[in-house]
C-alpha positions, -999 to +999 in steps of 0.1 A: -011+198-160-019+171-186-029+146-157-050+173-141-069+178-174-073+141-177-087+139-142-110+169-148-125+153-180-132+121-161-148+139-132-169+164-151-196+137-160-232+144-149-234+110-130-201+117-112-210+151-101-245+140-090-230+114-067-203+139-055-231+161-044-252+133-029-221+120-011-215+155+004-251+158+018-251+122+031-218+127+048-229+159+064-261+143+078-243+112+091-215+133+107-240+155+125-258+125+140-241+116+174-227+081+173-227+077+135-193+080+119-179+086+084-161+054+085-193+035+091-210+052+061-179+045+039-179+009+050-216+005+041-211+023+007-180+005-004-200-026-018-223-001-036-195+014-054-188-019-072-217-011-096-202+022-104-173+032-126-140+037-105-141+075-109-177+078-097-173+054-069-141+070-055-157+105-058-187+093-039-166+080-010-145+110-010-174+133-006-188+112+024-154+112+040-147+150+039-183+162+047-187+137+076-156+151+093-171+186+089-206+174+099-194+164+133-190+200+142-228+207+138-239+187+169-207+196+187-217+233+185-255+231+189-258+202+213-224+200+229-221+165+216-193+157+190-209+140+160-175+124+154-146+118+177-125+142+156-149+170+166-144+167+202-121+196+204-147+218+187-172+214+216-147+232+240-154+266+224-182+258+199-209+249+224-201+278+248-205+302+218-239+286+211-250+291+248-239+328+243-263+332+214-235+330+187-244+296+173-245+311+138-211+325+141-197+293+155-212+273+125-198+298+101-164+295+115-166+258+115-178+258+079-151+281+065-123+265+087-133+230+074-133+242+037-100+259+041-084+228+057-098+205+031-089+226+002-054+231+016-050+193+021-063+187-015-037+209-030-009+193-009-024+158-019-023+168-057+011+185-058+034+169-032+021+132-029+054+115-039+077+139-018+055+136+013+051+098+010+090+095+012+090+116+044+062+093+059+085+063+053+110+076+078+085+071+107+087+039+127+072+028+161+096+052+179+084+082+160+047+071+164+053+069+202+067+103+203+037+118+182+014+100+208+032+115+236+031+150+220-006+146+218-008+135+255+013+164+266-016+189+259-036+176+290-018+202+311-033+230+290-068+217+284-073+207+321-092+239+331-085+260+360-070+231+381-040+214+367-042+187+394-078+178+384-067+178+348-040+153+355-063+132+376-087+131+346-058+122+323-046+094+346-081+079+347-081+081+309-048+062+307-062+035+331-092+030+310-070+028+278-052-002+295-084-022+296-084-051+273-057-076+261-020-067+263-009-058+227+022-080+230+015-108+254-021-112+251-027-111+288-061-099+300-061-066+319-089-052+340-116-071+320-131-086+352-141-117+332-162-099+306-154-110+270-167-075+258-138-058+273-112-080+256-108-056+228-109-026+252-135+001+257-154+012+226-143+047+219-175+060+203-196+046+231-175+062+257-175+095+239-213+095+235-217+087+272-194+114+284-211+140+262-245+128+252-258+113+285-243+140+306-261+167+286-294+149+293-286+145+329-278+183+331-310+192+315-329+170+339-312+187+368-321+221+355-357+210+348-360+199+384-349+232+398-369+253+372-404+265+379-416+259+344-409+292+328-376+280+313-394+254+291-414+281+276-385+305+268-376+310+232-344+293+224-317+315+208-318+318+170-288+306+150-290+336+127-267+342+099-237+320+095-215+344+075-189+357+097-177+385+075-145+393+056-129+410+087-131+379+108-120+357+080-088+378+078-084+375+117-088+337+115-066+332+084-033+325+104-053+300+126-066+282+096-032+281+080-016+266+111-045+241+117-044+230+079-006+225+081-008+206+114-037+185+101-021+176+066+013+167+083-003+146+109-025+130+082+005+119+062+019+101+092+003+066+092-017+059+124-018+094+138-053+105+123-077+133+132-076+128+170-039+138+172-044+167+147-073+184+165-058+181+199-025+195+186-040+223+167-062+233+195-033+232+221-009+250+198-034+278+191-042+282+228-005+285+236+004+311+210-028+332+211-027+365+232-062+356+244-054+320+253-072+324+287-105+327+269-102+293+252-130+270+265-153+300+271-164+307+235-133+319+215-138+314+177-102+304+173-110+274+195-134+264+168-112+274+137-081+255+148-095+220+153-119+222+123-092+232+099-069+205+112-094+177+110-103+184+075-067+190+068-061+153+077-085+141+050-061+147+020-029+140+039-042+105+050-043+093+015-008+103+006+009+071+019-020+050+005-019+062-031+018+066-033+029+035-013-002+013-009+001+018+029-032+028+046-025+054+073-058+050+091-091+032+091-105+055+064-077+050+040-079+012+046-116+015+035-104+034+003-079+006-003-107-020-002-126+002-026-096+004-050-092-034-048-129-039-054-124-020-086-093-040-096-069-012-091-034-015-074-020+013-053+015+027-055+035+040-086+016+016-109-016+035-101-002+068-112+013+055-145-016+033-155-046+051-143-036+088-140-071+100-149-087+082-120-059+093-095-062+130-105-100+127-106-098+116-070-076+146-062-101+170-079-129+153-061-113+163-027-111+198-040-147+202-053-166+184-024-149+209+000-160+238-022-195+223-022-194+223+017-191+260+018-227+269+005-242+239+023-227+251+056-233+289+051-269+288+037-284+256+050-270+254+086-288+287+095-320+268+097-307+245+124-325+269+148-353+244+148-331+221+169-325+249+195-361+257+197-371+222+209-380+222+246-352+208+268-374+180+281-381+168+245-346+175+233-331+153+261-353+124+249-343+130+212-306+132+222-307+100+243-325+082+214-298+093+189-271+083+213-284+048+220-294+041+184-261+055+169-239+035+193-259+002+189-259+005+151-221+004+149-216-032+161-252-041+173-237-050+206-259-044+237-228-040+258-220-007+240-252+007+254-241-002+289-207+015+281-227+046+272-246+046+305-214+039+326-195+067+309-226+090+312-225+085+350-188+091+351-192+123+332-219+135+356-195+127+386-168+148+368-194+175+362-205+176+400-168+177+412-157+202+384-132+176+370-126+183+332-134+154+309-112+167+281-078+151+294-096+118+300-107+116+263-072+127+251-055+099+272-082+073+263-077+081+225-039+083+226-029+060+254-033+028+235-014+042+206+015+053+228+017+019+246+015-001+214+043+018+196+064+019+227+062-019+229+071-023+192+100+002+195+115-017+224+112-050+206+130-035+175+157-020+198+163-052+218+147-038+249+169-008+250+153+027+255+182+043+237+160+050+207+145+079+227+176+100+222+194+083+193+166+089+167+167+126+158+129+129+150+119+110+182+141+132+204+129+164+188+093+155+192+098+144+228+115+176+237+086+196+222+063+173+243+081+183+275+078+219+267+042+216+258+035+198+291+054+221+315+048+253+298+012+258+311+024+247+346+052+272+347+029+299+333+003+293+358+030+295+387+042+328+373+007+342+372-001+332+407+032+348+420+022+380+401-013+380+417+003+376+451+022+408+444-007+426+428-024+441+459+008+462+468+006+477+433-031+485+435-027+501+469+000+525+455-021+534+426-050+540+449-029+566+468-022+586+437-057+582+421-070+615+434-039+635+424-046+629+386-011+614+382-004+581+368+024+557+377+047+547+349+058+510+344+088+514+368 
């Protein structure tokens, strides 16, 4: 309690609170723009924090980090384009809700889910840092490989109606993930002599191509078929973003599960928001009674990934602050900010600079609270985006996509990547092949390969670590269940449908008698 009071006194300065609010707004805007990421914003702002005192600088970066993760859901819901990679799963149900005229509800669910996940992770970060850091130390390459496989196992359930097409999409994603240099031998793979492919396919460019360009191509196709009336139609209003206490109560279990998954995954170094959102979405779909409605505009499909990706924010700093080990790219940027301020991570940070550490903890808590009014009262005016004619909106989206991707590394090849993946996405669209499994495998494929190679080297080339390490074995068994459960479930449903006509015919025979058949 004494450390919390020290952190609170350090944080409750006018300048610090001002930058905390500015960082929240800036992160929200950057996260909402397709192609721009919170990591890019943090990287640009780290040198700026050198002129600030440590508490103000870290609070500023914290606000950008948390709100940019949430901001990615805005374009994911309104445009069908995830502003950040972690918001990809949100598009699966958020965008269908917007098309059904429920954009305000989707934004409200996203806002409150993000706030819940962020606050939950902030509380865990503040109260259980040292304990959870010890748990993270038990993970080696074998456990990381198992976690990646667990994320890959969800392709069977997010593959849409056809499991075979979902698996095809996943295999294409794994092939693309192999492009570049072998992580162990350095041998070039599928680069076709192009030096831009040595480091693999740029993830943000691929994602923007699959979702940004494809939306423009779909709009162009509709415009060609339309007679002109469609462009003059009034686009649906966002309306109120407050979802009501009843829906909040209904979504509370989903929020809690997503926040727990996100926080635990965030603690594991190298996992990140991608694994968390995929796992949270897949878990919620499996355990929900209305799992068949996922992908068609189910609010739980928005609540689960949004509570998970903001749950990662606090968890990802646990190994950094307690051990000095950055768990992902964002925590590595925070490490550079701490070093720039002359601060050392680990136990020394807690003993020598307790006020700064706990001010950082409280900054996580406060910036997530600030996100609530910003999301509920300001996002309702995002209807102006929906009121723009599709022909003009297509040009705006394309401009944002190209500008955002090019600004990351100023590499023209990334623009070519956007175009190639846009064409690939359009082919998938025409043949009704889901793109979700491709993204999952593209994100997690390289992680699985890298850690498998490292585990084999550490185990002298033997695969025995798969069953001799308890955590690895447990996670792999869960992965097998996660992969085969949807396939078995679909086979059972198909068998029931084949028997259904006989039941209907018997019911038809007694329909006129006013009698009802019992379950037997």
